[in-house]
VOBA-1610 file (N, C-alpha, C; in pm, whole numbers, padded with zeros to 5 digits, always signed):
BEGIN
Unk+01349-00334-00966Unk+01207-00340-01001Unk+01161-00481-01035Unk+01250-00576-01030Unk+01217-00712-01071Unk+01101-00771-00991Unk+01085-00726-00866Unk+00983-00785-00780Unk+00843-00728-00804Unk+00833-00615-00871Unk+00701-00554-00888Unk+00625-00623-01001Unk+00493-00637-00985Unk+00415-00707-01088Unk+00413-00631-01219Unk+00419-00704-01328Unk+00419-00640-01461Unk+00277-00609-01508Unk+00180-00681-01455Unk+00042-00660-01498Unk-00048-00635-01378Unk-00153-00558-01402Unk-00252-00530-01299Unk-00373-00619-01324Unk-00419-00693-01222Unk-00535-00781-01243Unk-00658-00700-01285Unk-00740-00759-01369Unk-00866-00694-01405Unk-00979-00765-01330Unk-01056-00687-01259Unk-01169-00739-01183Unk-01295-00670-01231Unk-01395-00747-01265Unk-01520-00689-01314Unk-01583-00601-01206Unk-01610-00477-01243Unk-01672-00384-01150Unk-01575-00306-01064Unk-01443-00328-01089Unk-01342-00262-01007Unk-01234-00200-01095Unk-01167-00097-01041Unk-01052-00039-01110Unk-00934-00032-01014Unk-00822-00089-01055Unk-00699-00091-00977Unk-00592-00013-01052Unk-00521+00077-00983Unk-00418+00155-01053Unk-00298+00176-00962Unk-00182+00117-00996Unk-00061+00143-00919Unk+00022+00256-00980Unk+00099+00323-00896Unk+00197+00421-00941Unk+00323+00397-00860Unk+00440+00394-00927Unk+00565+00369-00856Unk+00675+00456-00916Unk+00749+00523-00827Unk+00865+00600-00872Unk+00972+00593-00762Unk+01083+00528-00792Unk+01189+00514-00692Unk+01276+00640-00689Unk+01333+00668-00570Unk+01419+00784-00554Unk+01557+00757-00615Unk+01598+00631-00615Unk+01726+00593-00674Unk+01699+00485-00779Unk+01806+00424-00832Unk+01786+00324-00937Unk+01704+00206-00886Unk+01727+00169-00761Unk+01645+00066-00698Unk+01595+00120-00565Unk+01485+00065-00515Unk+01428+00119-00392Unk+01368+00010-00305Unk+01313+00054-00192Unk+01258-00039-00094Unk+01106-00046-00092Unk+01038+00040-00168Unk+00892+00034-00176Unk+00849-00085-00262Unk+00730-00137-00234Unk+00675-00241-00321Unk+00523-00246-00312Unk+00465-00300-00415Unk+00323-00335-00414Unk+00311-00467-00487Unk+00203-00541-00462Unk+00188-00669-00529Unk+00042-00711-00525Unk+00010-00809-00609Unk-00124-00866-00616Unk-00112-01018-00606Unk-00197-01079-00525Unk-00198-01224-00510Unk-00334-01277-00553Unk-00335-01360-00656Unk-00460-01420-00703Unk-00490-01541-00615Unk-00602-01535-00544Unk-00640-01640-00450Unk-00762-01715-00503Unk-00799-01821-00435Unk-00912-01903-00481Unk-01043-01826-00467Unk-01145-01874-00536Unk-01280-01818-00533Unk-01283-01671-00577Unk-01189-01635-00667Unk-01189-01502-00725Unk-01141-01391-00635Unk-01089-01428-00516Unk-01042-01325-00423Unk-00904-01272-00468Unk-00877-01148-00425Unk-00749-01085-00462Unk-00679-01033-00338Unk-00552-01071-00321Unk-00469-01014-00216Unk-00398-00890-00268Unk-00398-00785-00187Unk-00332-00658-00223Unk-00229-00626-00116Unk-00111-00589-00159Unk-00007-00555-00061Unk+00068-00429-00104Unk+00094-00342-00007Unk+00180-00226-00026Unk+00276-00223+00091Unk+00406-00202+00064Unk+00502-00205+00172Unk+00622-00117+00146Unk+00706-00106+00249Unk+00822-00018+00242Unk+00931-00074+00333Unk+01044-00113+00275Unk+01159-00156+00354Unk+01240-00033+00393Unk+01285-00027+00517Unk+01362+00089+00564Unk+01489+00106+00483Unk+01531+00230+00474Unk+01654+00259+00400Unk+01627+00283+00254Unk+01736+00297+00178Unk+01726+00324+00034Unk+01828+00239-00039Unk+01817+00243-00171Unk+01917+00177-00253Unk+01918+00025-00242Unk+02034-00035-00264Unk+02045-00181-00276Unk+02003-00256-00149Unk+02048-00217-00027Unk+02006-00293+00091Unk+01854-00299+00106Unk+01788-00184+00086Unk+01643-00180+00095Unk+01579-00265-00014Unk+01636-00261-00134Unk+01581-00338-00246Unk+01592-00488-00219Unk+01702-00531-00158Unk+01719-00673-00126Unk+01618-00720-00023Unk+01599-00640+00082Unk+01500-00676+00184Unk+01359-00675+00124Unk+01332-00574+00041Unk+01202-00566-00027Unk+01177-00691-00111Unk+01277-00731-00188Unk+01263-00848-00276Unk+01239-00975-00195Unk+01312-00992-00085Unk+01293-01108+00003Unk+01152-01109+00060Unk+01105-00993+00106Unk+00972-00983+00166Unk+00864-01015+00064Unk+00878-00960-00058Unk+00781-00988-00165Unk+00772-01137-00191Unk+00889-01203-00201Unk+00892-01346-00227Unk+00824-01425-00117Unk+00849-01387+00007Unk+00786-01456+00120Unk+00635-01436+00121Unk+00591-01313+00093Unk+00447-01286+00088Unk+00378-01370-00019Unk+00442-01380-00136Unk+00383-01460-00243Unk+00377-01607-00204Unk+00487-01657-00146Unk+00492-01799-00108Unk+00387-01832-00002Unk+00377-01745+00100Unk+00281-01770+00208Unk+00138-01757+00158Unk+00114-01660+00069Unk-00023-01643+00016Unk-00067-01766-00062Unk+00025-01825-00138Unk-00009-01946-00215Unk-00026-02067-00123Unk+00059-02077-00022Unk+00052-02192+00069Unk-00073-02187+00156Unk-00106-02067+00207Unk-00221-02054+00296Unk-00353-02046+00221Unk-00354-01963+00114Unk-00476-01932+00039Unk-00590-01900+00137Unk-00557-01826+00242Unk-00657-01802+00346Unk-00727-01670+00323Unk-00824-01644+00408Unk-00890-01513+00404Unk-00848-01431+00525Unk-00727-01459+00575Unk-00679-01394+00697Unk-00550-01315+00673Unk-00560-01186+00643Unk-00439-01104+00629Unk-00354-01102+00757Unk-00421-01108+00874Unk-00348-01109+00999Unk-00257-01230+01010Unk-00309-01345+00972Unk-00228-01468+00974Unk-00115-01460+00872Unk-00145-01403+00756Unk-00042-01385+00652Unk+00077-01307+00708Unk+00050-01191+00768Unk+00157-01106+00820Unk+00233-01176+00933Unk+00159-01250+01015Unk+00222-01323+01125Unk+00322-01425+01072Unk+00281-01501+00971Unk+00369-01604+00912Unk+00491-01541+00846Unk+00469-01433+00772Unk+00580-01368+00701Unk+00677-01305+00802Unk+00624-01248+00909Unk+00712-01191+01012Unk+00804-01297+01071Unk+00749-01415+01100Unk+00831-01523+01156Unk+00937-01568+01056Unk+00899-01576+00929Unk+00993-01624+00825Unk+01101-01520+00796Unk+01064-01392+00804Unk+01155-01284+00767Unk+01256-01253+00878Unk+01213-01264+01004Unk+01295-01219+01116Unk+01439-01271+01115Unk+01464-01401+01089Unk+01603-01449+01094Unk+01691-01395+00982Unk+01631-01342+00875Unk+01708-01306+00756Unk+01727-01157+00736Unk+01672-01076+00825Unk+01674-00932+00801Unk+01781-00868+00890Unk+01861-00774+00837Unk+01962-00707+00921Unk+01896-00640+01042Unk+01967-00636+01154Unk+01908-00591+01280Unk+01862-00445+01276Unk+01920-00364+01186Unk+01882-00223+01180Unk+01773-00196+01076Unk+01712-00301+01023Unk+01611-00283+00919Unk+01480-00349+00957Unk+01372-00302+00894Unk+01241-00365+00909Unk+01156-00327+00789Unk+01038-00385+00780Unk+00949-00361+00666Unk+00810-00326+00717Unk+00755-00212+00674Unk+00615-00183+00701Unk+00533-00239+00585Unk+00414-00288+00616Unk+00337-00359+00513Unk+00189-00358+00546Unk+00108-00319+00448Unk-00039-00328+00459Unk-00084-00441+00368Unk-00163-00534+00423Unk-00209-00648+00342Unk-00361-00660+00353Unk-00425-00676+00239Unk-00572-00686+00238Unk-00617-00793+00139Unk-00734-00847+00165Unk-00796-00944+00073Unk-00934-00891+00034Unk-00954-00879-00096Unk-01080-00829-00151Unk-01162-00944-00208Unk-01290-00947-00172Unk-01386-01036-00238Unk-01467-00950-00334Unk-01434-00957-00464Unk-01491-00860-00559Unk-01644-00860-00566Unk-01706-00978-00553Unk-01852-00983-00570Unk-01924-00914-00455Unk-01883-00943-00333Unk-01951-00886-00216Unk-01898-00748-00179Unk-01773-00719-00218Unk-01710-00594-00177Unk-01647-00602-00039Unk-01644-00722+00021Unk-01581-00739+00152Unk-01430-00718+00140Unk-01376-00637+00228Unk-01235-00599+00225Unk-01179-00625+00364Unk-01094-00727+00376Unk-01038-00768+00505Unk-00891-00728+00507Unk-00846-00664+00614Unk-00710-00610+00611Unk-00639-00621+00745Unk-00506-00614+00738Unk-00419-00607+00855Unk-00302-00517+00819Unk-00235-00464+00922Unk-00132-00364+00896Unk-00010-00387+00985Unk+00106-00400+00922Unk+00232-00414+00996Unk+00304-00278+00996Unk+00250-00184+01072Unk+00317-00056+01093Unk+00323+00037+00974Unk+00240+00015+00872Unk+00246+00098+00752Unk+00155+00220+00766Unk+00184+00325+00685Unk+00097+00444+00684Unk-00047+00403+00659Unk-00139+00469+00730Unk-00279+00428+00724Unk-00342+00463+00589Unk-00399+00364+00521Unk-00470+00395+00396Unk-00595+00479+00423Unk-00643+00543+00317Unk-00766+00621+00326Unk-00874+00556+00242Unk-00995+00556+00299Unk-01113+00509+00226Unk-01205+00629+00206Unk-01233+00658+00079Unk-01324+00768+00047Unk-01457+00710+00004Unk-01559+00737+00086Unk-01693+00688+00052Unk-01752+00772-00061Unk-01848+00712-00127Unk-01909+00779-00243Unk-01965+00916-00207Unk-02015+00930-00085Unk-02074+01057-00043Unk-01972+01163-00008Unk-01845+01127-00001Unk-01740+01226+00026Unk-01670+01210+00158Unk-01726+01128+00251Unk-01656+01109+00379Unk-01527+01032+00355Unk-01425+01066+00433Unk-01294+01001+00419Unk-01254+00944+00555Unk-01221+00816+00560Unk-01183+00754+00686Unk-01050+00679+00672Unk-00979+00664+00784Unk-00855+00588+00786Unk-00885+00442+00812Unk-00811+00355+00747Unk-00824+00211+00772Unk-00721+00172+00877Unk-00766+00163+01001Unk-00675+00139+01113Unk-00673-00008+01154Unk-00553-00058+01180Unk-00536-00191+01237Unk-00397-00195+01300Unk-00387-00247+01421Unk-00260-00243+01494Unk-00168-00359+01456Unk-00037-00330+01451Unk+00061-00435+01426Unk+00200-00378+01409Unk+00301-00450+01457Unk+00440-00406+01446Unk+00493-00431+01306Unk+00591-00350+01259Unk+00654-00378+01131Unk+00714-00519+01126Unk+00726-00570+01005Unk+00780-00705+00984Unk+00931-00708+01008Unk+00979-00815+01070Unk+01122-00836+01087Unk+01183-00775+01211Unk+01102-00705+01292Unk+01156-00641+01412Unk+01173-00741+01526Unk+01069-00821+01550Unk+01076-00920+01657Unk+00978-01033+01629Unk+01013-01155+01673Unk+00926-01270+01648Unk+00806-01270+01743Unk+00710-01357+01715Unk+00596-01376+01805Unk+00491-01266+01800Unk+00489-01187+01693Unk+00392-01078+01682Unk+00257-01130+01629Unk+00149-01065+01675Unk+00018-01092+01615Unk-00032-00962+01553Unk-00125-00975+01458Unk-00170-00860+01380Unk-00322-00850+01382Unk-00369-00733+01424Unk-00512-00708+01429Unk-00569-00713+01287Unk-00689-00768+01276Unk-00753-00782+01144Unk-00892-00720+01149Unk-00927-00649+01041Unk-01058-00584+01037Unk-01125-00609+00901Unk-01256-00588+00898Unk-01335-00603+00775Unk-01415-00476+00750Unk-01424-00438+00624Unk-01517-00333+00583Unk-01585-00378+00454Unk-01688-00305+00415Unk-01754-00329+00286Unk-01725-00209+00196Unk-01678-00236+00076Unk-01661-00130-00023Unk-01783-00129-00114Unk-01855-00019-00113Unk-01977-00007-00192Unk-01947+00060-00325Unk-02045+00058-00414Unk-02029+00121-00545Unk-01994+00268-00528Unk-01888+00313-00598Unk-01843+00452-00589Unk-01740+00478-00483Unk-01714+00381-00396Unk-01610+00396-00293Unk-01471+00379-00355Unk-01372+00446-00296Unk-01233+00434-00345Unk-01139+00428-00225Unk-01035+00347-00235Unk-00935+00336-00129Unk-00798+00372-00187Unk-00717+00438-00104Unk-00582+00477-00142Unk-00482+00414-00046Unk-00386+00340-00102Unk-00274+00285-00025Unk-00148+00353-00078Unk-00055+00388+00011Unk+00058+00471-00033Unk+00176+00449+00060Unk+00291+00497+00017Unk+00411+00492+00102Unk+00443+00633+00152Unk+00533+00642+00250Unk+00559+00772+00313Unk+00636+00870+00224Unk+00685+00825+00109Unk+00754+00915+00017Unk+00666+01029-00032Unk+00535+01005-00034Unk+00441+01110-00075Unk+00423+01212+00037Unk+00385+01167+00155Unk+00353+01261+00264Unk+00477+01331+00317Unk+00596+01270+00302Unk+00717+01331+00356Unk+00795+01414+00253Unk+00739+01434+00135Unk+00803+01523+00036Unk+00797+01667+00087Unk+00903+01745+00057Unk+00911+01883+00105Unk+00908+01984-00011Unk+00850+02100+00015Unk+00854+02208-00084Unk+00987+02283-00070Unk+01014+02381-00158Unk+01144+02451-00154Unk+01172+02521-00020Unk+01068+02544+00062Unk+01085+02614+00190Unk+01093+02517+00308Unk+01097+02386+00276Unk+01110+02287+00382Unk+00980+02241+00444Unk+00868+02285+00389Unk+00738+02243+00442Unk+00702+02106+00386Unk+00645+02021+00472Unk+00615+01884+00430Unk+00474+01873+00371Unk+00459+01785+00273Unk+00329+01762+00209Unk+00226+01721+00316Unk+00257+01619+00394Unk+00182+01588+00516Unk+00052+01511+00499Unk+00013+01446+00609Unk-00110+01365+00610Unk-00238+01449+00599Unk-00249+01563+00670Unk-00374+01640+00658Unk-00401+01684+00515Unk-00296+01726+00444Unk-00312+01767+00304Unk-00359+01649+00219Unk-00296+01533+00242Unk-00333+01415+00163Unk-00478+01377+00187Unk-00517+01374+00313Unk-00656+01337+00345Unk-00755+01435+00282Unk-00722+01564+00289Unk-00810+01666+00231Unk-00823+01646+00080Unk-00711+01615+00012Unk-00715+01595-00133Unk-00796+01471-00170Unk-00781+01365-00092Unk-00859+01244-00118Unk-01008+01274-00103Unk-01042+01352+00001Unk-01183+01390+00024Unk-01236+01474-00092Unk-01154+01566-00140Unk-01197+01660-00244Unk-01208+01597-00382Unk-01138+01487-00402Unk-01122+01436-00539Unk-01253+01412-00611Unk-01354+01368-00539Unk-01483+01345-00603Unk-01483+01221-00689Unk-01591+01201-00759Unk-01605+01080-00841Unk-01573+01112-00987Unk-01465+01184-01006Unk-01429+01225-01141Unk-01371+01108-01220Unk-01365+01125-01348Unk-01305+01024-01433Unk-01154+01017-01413Unk-01094+01131-01379Unk-00949+01135-01362Unk-00910+01050-01243Unk-00811+00963-01260Unk-00770+00870-01155Unk-00717+00946-01034Unk-00746+00895-00917Unk-00702+00956-00792Unk-00550+00965-00786Unk-00481+00860-00830Unk-00334+00860-00828Unk-00276+00972-00914Unk-00330+00990-01034Unk-00283+01097-01124Unk-00307+01234-01061Unk-00424+01251-01002Unk-00460+01377-00937Unk-00362+01408-00824Unk-00331+01308-00741Unk-00240+01330-00627Unk-00099+01364-00673Unk-00052+01298-00780Unk+00083+01328-00828Unk+00090+01468-00887Unk-00015+01512-00954Unk-00018+01650-01006Unk-00011+01750-00890Unk-00086+01720-00783Unk-00084+01806-00664Unk+00055+01807-00600Unk+00119+01690-00596Unk+00253+01682-00538Unk+00352+01766-00619Unk+00349+01753-00751Unk+00444+01827-00835Unk+00424+01977-00824Unk+00300+02023-00811Unk+00277+02166-00795Unk+00322+02212-00656Unk+00316+02122-00557Unk+00359+02154-00420Unk+00512+02166-00411Unk+00584+02070-00468Unk+00730+02069-00452Unk+00801+02167-00546Unk+00736+02200-00657Unk+00794+02297-00749Unk+00900+02237-00840Unk+00950+02319-00932Unk+01051+02273-01027Unk+01185+02250-00958Unk+01263+02158-01016Unk+01395+02130-00960Unk+01391+02045-00834Unk+01275+01982-00810Unk+01259+01898-00690Unk+01351+01776-00696Unk+01422+01753-00586Unk+01502+01631-00572Unk+01423+01531-00488Unk+01375+01424-00551Unk+01294+01326-00480Unk+01375+01262-00366Unk+01319+01267-00246Unk+01392+01220-00128Unk+01371+01071-00101Unk+01255+01020-00137Unk+01222+00882-00102Unk+01137+00821-00212Unk+01130+00687-00213Unk+01045+00619-00311Unk+00899+00661-00289Unk+00825+00666-00398Unk+00682+00698-00389Unk+00602+00584-00453Unk+00509+00531-00377Unk+00421+00427-00427Unk+00277+00463-00394Unk+00191+00453-00492Unk+00047+00473-00472Unk-00026+00353-00533Unk-00131+00310-00467Unk-00218+00207-00525Unk-00361+00247-00493Unk-00440+00265-00598Unk-00580+00303-00577Unk-00672+00190-00620Unk-00778+00174-00543Unk-00880+00071-00569Unk-01015+00139-00565Unk-01088+00127-00673Unk-01221+00191-00679Unk-01325+00090-00727Unk-01439+00093-00660Unk-01552+00012-00707Unk-01638+00102-00795Unk-01659+00057-00918Unk-01735+00141-01012Unk-01874+00171-00958Unk-01917+00294-00978Unk-02053+00332-00941Unk-02152+00262-01034Unk-02262+00219-00979Unk-02362+00148-01060Unk-02480+00237-01092
//
C-alpha cells in the first residue's frame, strides 16, 4: 500500500472519494492524484495483471513513473502522459504482465475533464438528470508493446454530475451460485443512485456485499474512485 496516496486533495466545489480493498496483503490495483499547475488535478486508476507481490511491484513502478512524468510534463495531455509512461515501462515489465490505466486531468473551475485510457474498464459518467454514459477512449495497456499512441477526449462535468472509476474486482465478483456482478448491473446502479447525500462508492459496496452474501472470498483487488461536482 506504500504507493497509494495518504490524503485526498480538496477542491472547492468538488468531492473526491477513493475506496481500496486488496484481495491479498498486497495487490496490483492503484489510484493516485497529481497536483498540476494552474490548479489542475491529474487522476489515475489502474490495475497491474496478476496478484500478490509481482503485481504490487509492477504497480509500484508504474505509479512512480506516472508521478515522475506528470511532474516533468505538467501537460494537459493524458494521451501524451500514457504514451511516455508506456515507453518508460516497457523495458522493465515482465513479458507476461501489463498494466491497464485510466488517466484524466480535471480543470476544477471550468469542469473540463480530459482523459485517455490504456485498456482499463470504462468509467461511468452520471449526469445530473440521470443519464449514464461510458467514457470511451482507445488505447493498449501499458507495458505490452512500445510505440503506442492513446486517444484523448474532453468532456464538461456540470454541477450535479458524478463520475465513477473502478477496477475489474468489482464487476468480476461472483455470488454463491457463480453469477457475476457484471457491467450491466454496475451501470444500472450508477444510474439509479440519484443525487443522494450517501456517497456513490459506499452505495456500490453495500450492493456488492448483499450480492455476494456472507462468507464471500474476495477474488481480486477492488478499487473505486468517485468524483462529483457539487450541485449549485
